[in-house]
Structure formats: structure tokens, C-alpha cells
SESE-843283 format. One record per residue (C-alpha): x, y, z; residue in three letters. Coordinates in steps of 0.001 Angstrom, whole numbers, plus 500000, padded with zeros to 6 digits. Example, Ala and Ser with C-alpha at 12.3 -4.5 7.8 and 13.67 -1.06 7.14 Angstrom:
REM SESE-843283
512300495500507800ala;513670498940507140ser;
END
This chain:
REM SESE-843283
496272489502495925glu;497855492695495410glu;499553495425497413phe;497392498553498094val;499103501568499606leu;497403504991500530asp;497367507714503508val;495343509148506423asp;493187505950506527asp;491698506028503374asn;491771502326502706leu;489506501913505933tyr;486606504025504507gln;483955503084501956gly;482204499763501099pro;485331497845500330lys;487370498664503407arg;489792496419504537ser;492556496024507445thr;494183492926506090arg;497862492126505520ile;499712489107506126ser;502979488710507934arg;504540487323504823glu;503249490315502692asp;504378493083505372leu;507952491423505215ala;507963491704501526glu;506915495228501503leu;509769495974504164cys;512347494367501739val;510722496547498852ala;511152499736500906ala;514855498924501594leu;515533498739497643ser;512791501007496273val;512473503843498822ala;516292504299499201lys;515982506092502342gly;513077508405501727gln;511004509292504689lys;507449508322503996val;504563506997506110ser;501531505145504598phe;498855502597505188asp;498987499245503558cys;496994496328502778ile;496598493295500378thr;493369492373498725arg;492396490000496089pro;491815490844492514leu;488288491368491563pro;487096488179489585glu;486720488549486123gly;488870491514485789asp;490782491294482534lys;492229494629482642ser;495429493402484493arg;497681490514483746thr;499168490214487259ala;498671491631490566pro;500579494613491788lys;503915493402493609ser;505243495023496715ala;508105496803494638glu;505446498164491807arg;502924499371494621ala;505774501176496521leu;507062502649493282ser;503825503864492281glu;502842505229495606phe;506190507087495851leu;505834508808492481glu;502731510474493990leu;504533512101496800ser;502278511169499443lys;502704510727502944ser;500419510348505972ser;499505513641507795asn;499805513034511670tyr;499439516838512498ala;495707516491512521ser;495917513842515036leu;495226514805518681lys;496516513092521730asn;
END
């Protein structure tokens, strides 16, 4: 499995939508946020998903640290301004 991060419910759209992340994986992501994010304020959606079978393009799944680092490089954050009460 690998970590996948995005914003504004994008992970829950389309044919491959998923809402799954184990407590263990969430804890790993929280620990990664302490070391990788270094106090940055950001919000995001997160899931884990299995690697596609037969995918030879990657040698290893994305770790929490790598997924969070790549996500932070994109300077994305969830936009709650569009939410209505």
C-alpha cells in the first residue's frame, strides 16, 4: 500500500474512489507531519491504496514521509471557504 494525499474531496471522486486508511497508517502520517511539515499549516485528505498489480514503473510504494513531502511541494491546502453550514 501507499499513501495518497489530495484536497477538496478529490480522492473520493471518480471510479477509483476510496475512503480507506488504517489507524496504523494514520499514526504513521501524523509522525511524518511532525518531522516533514515542520510547523506548516496545511489540511488535506489522505488514504492508502494498494499498488496496481503488475505496475513495474515503481520499485516501492510511497511512504508517509515521501507522500507528505511531495504534497507540500505542491503548496496545496483544502479550501473550506466554499463549505456552507
